[in-house]
C-alpha positions as a printed NumPy array, in Angstrom:
array([[-119.101,  -96.115,  -20.849],
       [-115.453,  -95.256,  -21.246],
       [-115.178,  -94.776,  -17.479],
       [-116.65 ,  -98.236,  -16.856],
       [-114.224,  -99.721,  -19.37 ],
       [-111.26 ,  -97.92 ,  -17.773],
       [-112.277,  -99.143,  -14.293],
       [-112.547, -102.668,  -15.692],
       [-109.016, -102.331,  -17.119],
       [-107.745, -101.163,  -13.744],
       [-109.353, -104.167,  -11.977],
       [-107.792, -106.539,  -14.494],
       [-104.48 , -104.752,  -14.146],
       [-104.651, -105.03 ,  -10.369],
       [-105.063, -108.771,  -10.739],
       [-102.082, -108.854,  -13.094],
       [-100.04 , -106.835,  -10.59 ],
       [-100.803, -109.369,   -7.862],
       [ -99.773, -112.174,  -10.183],
       [ -96.623, -110.267,  -11.08 ],
       [ -95.803, -109.8  ,   -7.403],
       [ -96.247, -113.502,   -6.67 ],
       [ -94.266, -114.515,   -9.753],
       [ -91.471, -112.102,   -8.911],
       [ -90.856, -113.935,   -5.649],
       [ -89.304, -116.774,   -7.588],
       [ -87.753, -114.579,  -10.305],
       [ -84.165, -113.327,   -9.987],
       [ -84.248, -109.543,   -9.675],
       [ -81.59 , -107.378,  -11.305],
       [ -78.953, -106.591,   -8.688],
       [ -77.347, -103.166,   -9.024],
       [ -73.692, -102.758,   -8.134],
       [ -72.965, -101.131,   -4.777],
       [ -73.033,  -97.387,   -5.5  ],
       [ -71.147,  -96.478,   -2.324],
       [ -68.238,  -98.752,   -3.242],
       [ -68.166,  -97.387,   -6.791],
       [ -68.244,  -93.8  ,   -5.494],
       [ -65.367,  -94.565,   -3.126],
       [ -63.384,  -96.157,   -5.959],
       [ -63.989,  -93.231,   -8.33 ],
       [ -62.937,  -90.808,   -5.578],
       [ -59.739,  -92.796,   -4.969],
       [ -58.975,  -92.911,   -8.695],
       [ -59.579,  -89.173,   -9.04 ],
       [ -57.227,  -88.529,   -6.099],
       [ -54.617,  -90.753,   -7.764],
       [ -55.016,  -88.845,  -11.021],
       [ -54.652,  -85.481,   -9.256],
       [ -51.512,  -86.74 ,   -7.501],
       [ -50.06 ,  -88.042,  -10.778],
       [ -50.815,  -84.746,  -12.5  ],
       [ -48.867,  -82.942,   -9.771],
       [ -46.016,  -85.433,  -10.031],
       [ -46.027,  -85.096,  -13.809],
       [ -45.872,  -81.302,  -13.577],
       [ -42.922,  -81.509,  -11.161],
       [ -41.232,  -84.13 ,  -13.334],
       [ -41.751,  -82.088,  -16.492],
       [ -40.256,  -79.036,  -14.775],
       [ -37.259,  -81.058,  -13.624],
       [ -36.85 ,  -82.597,  -17.076],
       [ -37.002,  -79.18 ,  -18.71 ],
       [ -34.358,  -77.871,  -16.305],
       [ -32.126,  -80.91 ,  -16.908],
       [ -32.482,  -80.637,  -20.686],
       [ -31.521,  -76.973,  -20.444],
       [ -28.435,  -77.913,  -18.421],
       [ -27.495,  -80.573,  -20.977],
       [ -27.595,  -77.929,  -23.701],
       [ -25.506,  -75.545,  -21.581],
       [ -22.933,  -78.273,  -20.938],
       [ -22.795,  -79.006,  -24.645],
       [ -21.983,  -75.349,  -25.303],
       [ -19.367,  -75.302,  -22.526],
       [ -17.862,  -78.524,  -23.867],
       [ -17.721,  -77.036,  -27.337],
       [ -15.977,  -73.918,  -25.974],
       [ -13.555,  -76.091,  -23.979],
       [ -12.752,  -78.032,  -27.128],
       [ -11.875,  -74.793,  -28.91 ],
       [  -9.762,  -73.655,  -25.933],
       [  -7.911,  -76.975,  -25.946],
       [  -7.231,  -76.748,  -29.658],
       [  -5.958,  -73.198,  -29.17 ],
       [  -3.711,  -74.237,  -26.243],
       [  -2.244,  -77.12 ,  -28.209],
       [  -1.619,  -74.851,  -31.16 ],
       [   0.106,  -72.221,  -28.989],
       [   2.23 ,  -74.894,  -27.378],
       [   3.155,  -76.335,  -30.748],
       [   3.967,  -72.916,  -32.246],
       [   6.065,  -71.847,  -29.286],
       [   7.947,  -75.121,  -29.293],
       [   8.587,  -74.744,  -32.992],
       [   9.842,  -71.151,  -32.527],
       [  12.071,  -72.217,  -29.635],
       [  13.664,  -74.915,  -31.766],
       [  14.302,  -72.381,  -34.489],
       [  16.046,  -70.047,  -32.042],
       [  18.178,  -72.857,  -30.651],
       [  19.091,  -73.981,  -34.116],
       [  19.901,  -70.397,  -35.077],
       [  21.973,  -69.791,  -31.966],
       [  23.724,  -73.117,  -31.615],
       [  23.772,  -74.913,  -34.922],
       [  23.807,  -72.863,  -38.09 ],
       [  22.966,  -69.288,  -37.392],
       [  25.295,  -66.392,  -38.1  ],
       [  25.187,  -65.561,  -34.444],
       [  26.225,  -68.585,  -32.421],
       [  26.482,  -68.735,  -28.657],
       [  30.253,  -68.783,  -28.923],
       [  30.198,  -65.708,  -31.189],
       [  27.91 ,  -63.915,  -28.753],
       [  30.305,  -64.562,  -25.929],
       [  33.504,  -63.94 ,  -27.837],
       [  32.242,  -60.74 ,  -29.372],
       [  32.103,  -59.199,  -25.969],
       [  34.587,  -56.363,  -25.611],
       [  34.579,  -56.48 ,  -21.849],
       [  33.858,  -58.835,  -19.02 ],
       [  30.727,  -56.898,  -18.217],
       [  29.462,  -57.286,  -21.774],
       [  30.456,  -60.939,  -21.759],
       [  28.46 ,  -61.534,  -18.602],
       [  25.516,  -59.597,  -20.004],
       [  25.561,  -61.603,  -23.242],
       [  25.853,  -64.877,  -21.327],
       [  22.931,  -63.838,  -19.124],
       [  20.905,  -62.941,  -22.205],
       [  21.374,  -66.399,  -23.666],
       [  20.414,  -67.957,  -20.319],
       [  17.323,  -65.751,  -20.11 ],
       [  16.25 ,  -66.892,  -23.558],
       [  16.528,  -70.49 ,  -22.443],
       [  14.699,  -69.827,  -19.175],
       [  11.932,  -67.948,  -20.993],
       [  11.369,  -70.779,  -23.43 ],
       [  11.354,  -73.32 ,  -20.652],
       [   8.971,  -71.284,  -18.526],
       [   6.715,  -70.527,  -21.479],
       [   6.572,  -74.17 ,  -22.482],
       [   5.747,  -75.145,  -18.907],
       [   3.016,  -72.528,  -18.772],
       [   1.532,  -73.606,  -22.084],
       [   1.632,  -77.248,  -21.029],
       [  -0.158,  -76.34 ,  -17.771],
       [  -2.799,  -74.433,  -19.702],
       [  -3.335,  -77.376,  -22.031],
       [  -3.58 ,  -79.809,  -19.114],
       [  -6.04 ,  -77.556,  -17.301],
       [  -8.182,  -77.279,  -20.399],
       [  -8.045,  -81.063,  -20.856],
       [  -9.072,  -81.56 ,  -17.227],
       [ -11.908,  -79.081,  -17.692],
       [ -12.965,  -80.843,  -20.861],
       [ -12.946,  -84.252,  -19.136],
       [ -14.948,  -82.836,  -16.248],
       [ -17.488,  -81.298,  -18.611],
       [ -17.806,  -84.603,  -20.48 ],
       [ -18.517,  -86.464,  -17.223],
       [ -21.047,  -83.833,  -16.15 ],
       [ -22.689,  -83.999,  -19.555],
       [ -22.839,  -87.805,  -19.376],
       [ -24.393,  -87.634,  -15.89 ],
       [ -26.944,  -85.068,  -17.044],
       [ -27.727,  -87.152,  -20.138],
       [ -28.3  ,  -90.224,  -17.956],
       [ -30.523,  -88.156,  -15.673],
       [ -32.408,  -86.784,  -18.687],
       [ -32.925,  -90.324,  -20.   ],
       [ -34.095,  -91.478,  -16.575],
       [ -36.526,  -88.553,  -16.262],
       [ -37.858,  -89.232,  -19.758],
       [ -38.491,  -92.855,  -18.786],
       [ -40.201,  -91.754,  -15.566],
       [ -42.314,  -89.302,  -17.54 ],
       [ -43.303,  -92.005,  -20.04 ],
       [ -44.158,  -94.448,  -17.243],
       [ -46.137,  -91.828,  -15.324],
       [ -47.976,  -90.709,  -18.458],
       [ -48.814,  -94.327,  -19.247],
       [ -50.011,  -94.914,  -15.688],
       [ -52.035,  -91.697,  -15.801],
       [ -53.679,  -92.796,  -19.034],
       [ -54.433,  -96.207,  -17.548],
       [ -55.859,  -94.704,  -14.359],
       [ -57.935,  -92.217,  -16.357],
       [ -59.336,  -95.157,  -18.289],
       [ -60.162,  -96.908,  -15.02 ],
       [ -61.818,  -93.752,  -13.703],
       [ -63.906,  -93.483,  -16.864],
       [ -64.858,  -97.142,  -16.523],
       [ -65.818,  -96.817,  -12.851],
       [ -67.671,  -93.559,  -13.512],
       [ -69.661,  -95.355,  -16.198],
       [ -70.331,  -98.234,  -13.801],
       [ -71.385,  -95.767,  -11.115],
       [ -73.829,  -94.088,  -13.483],
       [ -75.173,  -97.489,  -14.473],
       [ -75.494,  -98.471,  -10.812],
       [ -77.359,  -95.279,   -9.975],
       [ -79.607,  -95.723,  -12.985],
       [ -80.25 ,  -99.353,  -12.069],
       [ -80.973,  -98.43 ,   -8.477],
       [ -83.291,  -95.631,   -9.551],
       [ -85.069,  -98.037,  -11.877],
       [ -85.348, -100.641,   -9.116],
       [ -86.731,  -98.055,   -6.7  ],
       [ -89.206,  -96.914,   -9.326],
       [ -90.162, -100.521,  -10.076],
       [ -90.713, -101.222,   -6.379],
       [ -92.999,  -98.235,   -6.145],
       [ -94.846,  -98.987,   -9.387],
       [ -98.607,  -99.048,   -8.921],
       [-101.25 , -100.504,  -11.186],
       [-101.592,  -97.323,  -13.216],
       [ -97.823,  -97.241,  -13.817],
       [ -97.784, -100.849,  -15.029],
       [-100.685, -100.207,  -17.39 ],
       [ -99.056,  -97.008,  -18.667],
       [ -95.706,  -98.729,  -19.224],
       [ -97.321, -101.645,  -21.038],
       [ -99.29 ,  -99.249,  -23.232],
       [ -96.265,  -97.179,  -24.298],
       [ -94.272, -100.375,  -25.006],
       [ -97.053, -101.584,  -27.286],
       [ -97.294,  -98.201,  -28.985],
       [ -93.566,  -97.875,  -29.645],
       [ -92.578, -101.503,  -30.365],
       [ -95.688, -103.1  ,  -31.825],
       [ -95.826, -106.862,  -31.322],
       [ -92.062, -107.413,  -31.   ],
       [ -91.321, -108.572,  -27.456],
       [ -87.597, -107.888,  -27.936],
       [ -88.491, -104.429,  -29.206],
       [ -90.661, -103.823,  -26.134],
       [ -87.825, -104.775,  -23.79 ],
       [ -85.515, -102.423,  -25.711],
       [ -87.965,  -99.52 ,  -25.422],
       [ -88.482, -100.354,  -21.745],
       [ -84.696, -100.32 ,  -21.265],
       [ -84.521,  -96.791,  -22.678],
       [ -87.392,  -95.636,  -20.455],
       [ -85.713,  -97.036,  -17.321],
       [ -82.376,  -95.557,  -18.439],
       [ -84.075,  -92.181,  -18.558],
       [ -85.562,  -92.723,  -15.117],
       [ -82.031,  -93.204,  -13.802],
       [ -80.528,  -90.301,  -15.762],
       [ -80.107,  -86.814,  -14.352],
       [ -81.097,  -85.429,  -17.777],
       [ -84.652,  -86.774,  -17.545],
       [ -87.434,  -87.03 ,  -14.937],
       [ -87.079,  -89.726,  -12.278],
       [ -90.415,  -91.514,  -12.597],
       [ -91.83 ,  -93.686,  -15.373],
       [ -94.941,  -91.529,  -15.731],
       [ -92.956,  -88.286,  -15.971],
       [ -90.543,  -89.815,  -18.477],
       [ -93.368,  -91.01 ,  -20.726],
       [ -95.296,  -87.731,  -20.543],
       [ -92.239,  -85.47 ,  -20.837],
       [ -92.987,  -82.871,  -23.472],
       [ -91.883,  -83.679,  -27.01 ],
       [ -90.433,  -87.125,  -26.264],
       [ -92.86 ,  -89.918,  -27.193],
       [ -94.889,  -89.428,  -30.359],
       [ -97.793,  -91.712,  -29.245],
       [ -98.443,  -89.23 ,  -26.438],
       [ -98.705,  -86.343,  -28.91 ],
       [-100.715,  -88.269,  -31.497],
       [-103.25 ,  -89.68 ,  -29.026],
       [-102.303,  -93.28 ,  -29.808],
       [-101.29 ,  -93.879,  -26.184],
       [-104.749,  -92.86 ,  -24.97 ],
       [-106.337,  -95.235,  -27.485],
       [-104.293,  -98.184,  -26.191],
       [-105.067,  -97.234,  -22.593],
       [-108.793,  -97.174,  -23.358],
       [-108.873, -100.605,  -24.997],
       [-106.192, -102.089,  -22.705],
       [-102.64 , -103.173,  -23.631],
       [-102.033, -106.609,  -25.14 ],
       [-100.914, -109.495,  -22.958],
       [ -97.347, -109.498,  -24.334],
       [ -97.061, -105.795,  -23.457],
       [ -98.002, -106.54 ,  -19.858],
       [ -95.446, -109.36 ,  -19.837],
       [ -92.757, -107.04 ,  -21.175],
       [ -93.67 , -104.315,  -18.655],
       [ -93.446, -106.871,  -15.837],
       [ -90.049, -108.065,  -17.076],
       [ -88.682, -104.504,  -17.339],
       [ -89.868, -103.646,  -13.83 ],
       [ -88.285, -106.896,  -12.564],
       [ -84.933, -105.764,  -13.973],
       [ -84.758, -107.316,  -17.446],
       [ -82.799, -105.185,  -19.933],
       [ -81.749, -105.403,  -23.554],
       [ -77.935, -105.506,  -23.439],
       [ -77.618, -103.972,  -26.9  ],
       [ -79.244, -100.736,  -25.742],
       [ -78.328, -100.78 ,  -22.05 ],
       [ -76.7  ,  -97.345,  -22.387],
       [ -79.113,  -95.809,  -24.901],
       [ -81.415,  -92.904,  -24.099],
       [ -83.019,  -92.316,  -27.503],
       [ -84.649,  -94.231,  -30.362],
       [ -86.458,  -93.596,  -33.646],
       [ -88.615,  -95.661,  -35.921],
       [ -86.508,  -97.579,  -38.455],
       [ -88.192,  -95.917,  -41.439],
       [ -86.754,  -92.503,  -40.405],
       [ -83.35 ,  -93.596,  -41.746],
       [ -81.36 ,  -92.843,  -38.577],
       [ -78.235,  -94.898,  -37.873],
       [ -77.763,  -96.826,  -34.65 ],
       [ -78.577, -100.141,  -32.998],
       [ -81.583, -101.778,  -34.648],
       [ -83.925, -103.75 ,  -32.395],
       [ -87.359, -104.619,  -33.699],
       [ -88.772, -101.715,  -35.666],
       [ -86.666,  -99.046,  -33.917],
       [ -83.136,  -97.656,  -34.131],
       [ -81.496,  -96.902,  -30.764],
       [ -78.591,  -94.695,  -29.763]])
């Protein structure tokens, strides 16, 4: 008797399938994005990201080297500043000592130039004393000239170091800006890659669902309608949501790739384990369940759960997106 009833359900279902096929001719079918274009775009974005990573590594290395040079120049500039201070001090001290000697010799000292010369007891001593005074003058002049040259050289070195430091600082600032821009662009491109990868997965899932829907036979339609009724009750919106999850699983690499295998996958749908699915199959799914199954196979999806792969009954207390009597995530 059950066999006769099941065959009767199949005949009715076959009639429904024919009606669905005729109706679908005038119904817009869900169009999946072009997977090949999305794959090409994701490949291009990944290549761009790899290139930017290489550029960022090279830029970071260059920035690190430049920053190190800036620090070295700062140390050299600090040393040059100390050398300049020392040179100025030596010049100042020598000049001060020279003035003291001149004052001592020419102005108020006990030993004046005239006394040096007149104290000579012979012409030879006179000449020697005169030469001594001249040598003192020449020494001071030469020493002052030397100290001035040292100071000027140190000043030139200091100026040169300042210019080099300024150039390196400008380069460091420029490299920092380039690094910030490249990092920002890398982040933006990574976001685009993530977006296109998500779109690609959605496209593949949609295509897989479309292929499965095209190949759906009467038994598959009856089975889908039955599980929708079991899981969502009388809520049409809830049925579409459950159907969306089933088709998402069909298109996911983590689950089987047919509606039948998804529904009968071990440990997934409680009506399969409890026997409720068999009961609905024996009596035949309700009309609204067939309508929902037809809509799902034609491409209708619940946008709230278009990325969901799991759901629980609301009374279980799980958090997520509530549609009908189920919570999706």
